[in-house]
C-alpha positions as CSV (number, residue, x, y, z in Angstrom):
1,M,61.4,-31.0,34.1
2,R,58.7,-28.3,34.1
3,K,55.3,-29.3,34.6
4,A,52.7,-28.6,32.1
5,K,50.3,-25.8,33.2
6,R,46.8,-26.9,33.9
7,P,44.0,-25.2,32.1
8,A,42.6,-22.5,34.2
9,R,39.2,-23.5,36.0
10,D,37.5,-20.0,35.6
11,G,34.3,-21.3,34.2
12,R,35.4,-21.2,30.5
13,G,36.3,-24.7,30.1
14,V,39.3,-26.0,28.2
15,S,38.2,-24.4,25.0
16,G,38.1,-20.9,26.7
17,H,34.3,-20.4,26.0
18,R,31.9,-19.8,28.7
19,N,29.5,-22.5,29.5
20,A,26.3,-20.7,28.1
21,P,22.9,-22.5,28.3
22,Q,21.9,-24.3,25.2
23,P,19.5,-22.4,23.1
24,Q,15.9,-23.9,23.3
25,P,14.8,-25.7,20.2
26,R,12.2,-23.7,18.1
27,A,8.6,-24.9,18.6
28,P,7.0,-26.8,15.8
29,L,4.8,-24.8,13.4
30,L,1.7,-26.6,14.6
31,D,2.2,-25.7,18.2
32,R,2.9,-22.1,17.3
33,A,-0.1,-21.8,15.2
34,A,-2.2,-23.4,18.1
35,L,-0.9,-20.9,20.7
36,A,-1.6,-18.0,18.2
37,L,-5.3,-18.8,18.6
38,Y,-5.2,-17.8,22.3
39,P,-5.8,-14.2,23.6
40,P,-2.8,-12.0,23.9
41,A,-2.9,-11.7,27.6
42,W,-2.8,-15.5,27.9
43,R,0.0,-15.9,25.5
44,A,1.9,-13.2,27.5
45,R,1.5,-15.2,30.6
46,Y,1.5,-18.9,29.6
47,R,3.1,-19.3,26.2
48,Q,6.5,-20.5,27.3
49,E,4.9,-22.8,29.9
50,A,2.7,-24.3,27.3
51,L,5.6,-24.8,24.8
52,D,7.7,-26.5,27.5
53,L,4.8,-28.9,28.2
54,L,4.3,-29.6,24.6
55,C,8.1,-30.5,24.3
56,D,7.8,-32.8,27.3
57,L,4.8,-34.6,25.7
58,G,6.6,-34.9,22.4
59,G,4.3,-32.6,20.4
60,G,2.4,-33.7,17.4
61,A,-0.8,-33.0,15.8
62,A,-3.0,-34.4,18.4
63,S,-1.3,-32.2,21.2
64,A,-1.6,-29.2,18.9
65,A,-5.3,-29.9,18.3
66,S,-6.0,-30.3,22.0
67,L,-4.3,-26.9,22.7
68,A,-6.2,-25.3,19.9
69,W,-9.5,-26.5,21.2
70,R,-8.8,-25.3,24.5
71,A,-8.4,-21.6,23.1
72,V,-12.3,-21.5,23.0
73,P,-12.8,-21.2,26.7
74,A,-9.8,-18.8,27.0
75,W,-11.7,-16.4,24.8
76,L,-15.2,-17.1,26.3
77,R,-14.1,-16.9,30.0
78,P,-10.7,-15.6,30.3
79,P,-8.9,-15.8,33.7
80,R,-9.7,-12.7,35.7
81,H,-6.2,-12.6,37.0
82,L,-4.9,-11.8,33.5
83,H,-6.9,-8.5,33.3
84,G,-7.5,-5.6,35.5
85,Q,-10.6,-3.4,35.0
86,A,-8.9,-1.2,32.4
87,G,-7.2,-4.1,30.7
88,R,-10.6,-5.9,30.5
89,M,-11.9,-3.0,28.7
90,R,-9.3,-2.7,26.3
91,A,-9.2,-6.4,25.5
92,S,-12.9,-6.4,24.8
93,L,-12.6,-3.3,22.6
94,A,-10.0,-4.8,20.5
95,T,-12.0,-8.0,20.1
96,A,-15.3,-6.3,19.5
97,L,-13.6,-3.9,16.7
98,V,-12.6,-7.0,14.8
99,A,-15.9,-8.8,15.1
100,W,-18.0,-5.7,14.3
101,S,-15.9,-5.2,11.2
102,V,-16.7,-8.8,10.0
103,L,-20.4,-8.2,10.7
104,A,-20.2,-4.9,8.8
105,G,-18.5,-6.6,5.9
106,L,-21.0,-9.4,5.8
107,G,-23.7,-6.9,5.8
108,L,-22.4,-5.1,2.8
109,V,-22.1,-8.2,0.9
110,F,-25.8,-8.9,1.6
111,D,-26.6,-5.4,0.5
112,Q,-24.7,-5.8,-2.8
113,L,-26.3,-9.0,-3.4
114,T,-29.8,-8.2,-2.7
115,Q,-30.9,-4.5,-2.5
116,Q,-28.5,-3.3,-5.2
117,Q,-29.7,-5.9,-7.8
118,P,-32.7,-5.0,-6.8
119,V,-34.4,-8.2,-5.5
120,L,-37.9,-7.6,-4.1
121,P,-40.6,-10.3,-4.9
122,P,-44.0,-8.8,-5.0
123,G,-46.6,-9.7,-2.4
124,H,-44.0,-10.4,0.3
125,A,-43.7,-7.2,2.4
126,V,-41.5,-9.0,5.0
127,I,-38.5,-8.6,2.7
128,G,-39.0,-4.9,2.2
129,W,-39.4,-4.4,6.0
130,S,-36.2,-6.4,6.5
131,Y,-34.5,-4.2,4.0
132,A,-35.6,-1.1,5.9
133,I,-34.7,-2.4,9.3
134,F,-31.3,-3.4,8.0
135,D,-30.4,-0.1,6.5
136,V,-31.4,2.0,9.6
137,A,-29.8,-0.4,12.0
138,F,-26.7,-0.6,10.0
139,A,-26.3,3.1,9.8
140,V,-27.0,3.7,13.4
141,S,-24.6,1.1,14.6
142,G,-21.8,2.9,12.6
143,L,-22.7,6.1,14.1
144,I,-22.7,4.8,17.7
145,L,-19.4,3.1,17.3
146,A,-17.8,6.3,15.8
147,A,-19.1,8.6,18.3
148,G,-18.2,6.5,21.3
149,A,-14.8,5.6,20.0
150,L,-13.7,9.2,18.8
151,P,-12.7,10.5,22.4
152,L,-10.5,7.5,22.9
153,W,-9.1,7.6,19.4
154,L,-8.1,11.3,19.9
155,L,-6.6,10.4,23.3
156,M,-4.4,7.7,21.9
157,L,-3.5,9.9,18.8
158,R,-2.3,12.7,21.2
159,R,-0.3,10.2,23.2
160,A,1.3,8.5,20.2
161,R,2.3,12.0,18.9
162,R,3.5,13.1,22.4
163,Q,5.8,9.8,22.4
164,R,6.6,10.4,18.8
165,S,5.6,6.9,18.0
166,G,5.1,6.7,14.2
167,R,4.1,3.1,14.3
168,D,1.1,3.8,16.8
169,T,0.1,6.8,14.6
170,V,0.0,4.6,11.6
171,Y,-2.1,2.0,13.6
172,L,-4.5,4.8,14.6
173,L,-5.0,5.9,11.0
174,M,-5.7,2.3,9.6
175,P,-9.4,3.1,9.8
176,A,-9.0,5.6,7.2
177,L,-6.1,4.3,5.3
178,A,-7.3,0.8,4.7
179,P,-10.8,1.8,3.3
180,A,-9.0,4.4,1.0
181,G,-6.8,1.9,-0.4
182,F,-9.6,-0.4,-1.0
183,L,-11.8,2.3,-2.8
184,A,-8.7,3.3,-5.0
185,C,-8.6,-0.3,-6.1
186,L,-12.4,-0.3,-6.9
187,V,-11.7,3.0,-9.0
188,I,-8.9,1.5,-10.8
189,L,-10.9,-1.7,-11.6
190,A,-13.9,0.4,-12.7
191,R,-11.8,2.4,-15.1
192,F,-9.8,-0.3,-16.8
193,G,-11.5,-3.5,-16.1
194,R,-14.9,-2.7,-17.5
195,H,-17.2,-5.6,-18.3
196,P,-20.5,-5.4,-20.0
197,H,-22.2,-7.5,-17.3
198,G,-20.3,-6.0,-14.3
199,V,-17.1,-7.3,-12.8
200,G,-18.0,-11.1,-13.1
201,P,-18.2,-13.7,-10.3
202,W,-14.5,-14.2,-10.0
203,W,-13.7,-10.5,-9.8
204,F,-16.6,-10.1,-7.3
205,A,-15.1,-12.8,-5.1
206,A,-11.8,-11.1,-5.2
207,L,-13.1,-7.8,-4.2
208,T,-15.0,-9.4,-1.6
209,L,-12.0,-10.9,0.1
210,A,-10.0,-7.6,-0.4
211,G,-12.8,-5.8,1.2
212,F,-12.7,-8.2,4.2
213,A,-8.9,-7.7,4.4
214,A,-9.3,-4.0,4.5
215,A,-11.9,-4.2,7.2
216,A,-9.6,-6.5,9.2
217,A,-6.7,-4.0,8.7
218,A,-8.9,-1.1,9.6
219,A,-10.0,-2.9,13.0
220,A,-6.6,-4.4,13.7
221,G,-5.0,-1.0,13.7
222,P,-6.7,0.6,16.7
223,A,-6.6,-2.8,18.4
224,L,-2.8,-2.9,18.2
225,A,-2.6,0.7,19.4
226,L,-4.8,-0.2,22.4
227,R,-2.4,-2.9,23.4
228,R,0.7,-0.7,22.9
229,L,-0.5,2.5,24.4
230,R,-2.7,1.0,27.3
231,P,-5.1,4.0,27.7
232,R,-7.1,4.4,30.8
233,G,-9.9,6.6,32.2
234,P,-13.4,7.8,31.2
235,A,-12.7,7.5,27.5
236,V,-12.0,3.9,27.6
237,R,-15.2,3.4,29.8
238,L,-17.3,5.3,27.2
239,A,-15.9,3.3,24.3
240,A,-16.6,0.0,26.1
241,I,-20.3,1.0,26.7
242,T,-21.0,2.4,23.3
243,S,-19.4,-0.6,21.5
244,A,-21.8,-2.8,23.4
245,A,-24.6,-0.7,22.1
246,A,-23.1,-0.6,18.6
247,V,-22.9,-4.4,18.5
248,A,-26.4,-4.7,19.7
249,T,-27.6,-2.6,16.7
250,M,-25.4,-4.4,14.3
251,L,-26.9,-7.7,15.5
252,L,-30.3,-6.3,14.7
253,A,-29.2,-5.4,11.2
254,S,-27.7,-8.8,10.9
255,A,-31.0,-10.5,12.0
256,A,-33.0,-8.3,9.5
257,S,-30.5,-9.5,6.8
258,L,-31.1,-13.3,7.7
259,V,-34.9,-12.8,7.6
260,A,-34.6,-11.3,4.1
261,S,-32.2,-13.9,3.0
262,A,-34.5,-16.7,4.2
263,G,-37.4,-14.9,2.4
264,L,-35.5,-14.8,-0.8
265,S,-34.6,-18.3,-0.7
266,L,-38.4,-19.1,-0.4
267,W,-40.0,-16.6,-2.6
268,A,-37.2,-15.6,-5.2
269,R,-36.1,-18.9,-6.4
270,G,-35.9,-17.8,-9.9
271,F,-33.2,-15.1,-9.1
272,A,-29.5,-15.9,-8.9
273,A,-28.7,-18.7,-6.3
274,Y,-31.3,-18.0,-3.8
275,H,-33.0,-21.4,-4.4
276,Q,-29.8,-23.0,-3.1
277,A,-29.4,-23.6,0.7
278,G,-25.7,-23.4,0.7
279,P,-24.9,-19.7,0.4
280,I,-27.6,-18.9,3.0
281,T,-26.2,-21.6,5.4
282,I,-22.6,-20.2,5.1
283,Y,-24.0,-16.7,5.6
284,L,-26.0,-17.8,8.7
285,A,-22.8,-19.6,10.2
286,L,-20.5,-16.5,9.6
287,V,-23.0,-14.0,11.1
288,T,-23.7,-16.3,14.1
289,A,-20.0,-16.9,14.8
290,A,-19.0,-13.2,14.4
291,G,-22.1,-12.0,16.5
292,A,-21.4,-14.4,19.2
293,V,-17.9,-13.2,19.6
294,A,-18.9,-9.6,19.4
295,A,-21.8,-9.9,21.9
296,I,-19.7,-11.9,24.6
297,S,-16.7,-9.5,24.4
298,T,-18.7,-6.4,24.5
299,G,-20.8,-7.7,27.3
300,R,-17.6,-8.3,29.3
301,G,-16.2,-4.9,28.6
302,A,-19.5,-3.2,29.5
303,R,-19.6,-5.0,32.8
304,A,-16.1,-3.8,33.5
305,A,-17.0,-0.3,32.6
306,L,-20.1,-0.2,34.7
307,A,-18.4,-1.7,37.7
308,R,-16.9,0.4,40.5
309,P,-13.7,1.8,39.2
310,R,-10.6,0.4,40.6
311,G,-7.5,2.4,39.8
312,L,-8.7,4.0,36.6
């Protein structure tokens, strides 16, 4: 009687399939959302370790909230070993672009709701002076940022074309494409959505949100290109130093707008909602948050740019 053949022990098992490792379960949405708050360099180094730790702890809303809270010091004081000198400048530039765009968007909203109305209570020259300082500082900040970032932008555009990277080229063109799309929407609305008293509060709120989305896209494009192309050299240092100057000037414009807003709340109570503390408080909170992020990030970038070069 012939013996039955034993299954071959070649690592495939009885079923003939290889013993592949079991796929890791997908992390809960709350955990992934908390990790998305961390800087890109931190996520690239510690994301998987953090997910493993959360799985060991069982996850949950409390663990995700604790993880999200710890993202604040990761932005304010990132570990030095995660960035070299050039990497520190690139990371600071990316963050500063987004924060500067938020401040610029808030400044445009302030200008639309005050100077474009116009609102200038008689006998209170401080508001007029605040308007003038805001206008000059806002324009100078944009010029400084554009002049300092232009060499770096051209460097990255040449590299993207040399590498035939259409994605990076689109990223770098976003500062022109996003505002152009927003202005096209404004033209269409002005032509087909005319209203005897302007666009109305709901349309104004929608256009404001669309404007902030366009500003975010315009800033996120070059930030993504910085991360992908990883430029180095004098152009990066120049952009890091001038971005600090642009942010400082924009903070001056924001301070002037806050002084004017406070004056309007005191001396223009009969106009619109300037007698209410809610809008001024929200505006102050947004300006303070964006200004703090921009100042801290550009400060780190400028210090890295002015330090002794290491491998640039």
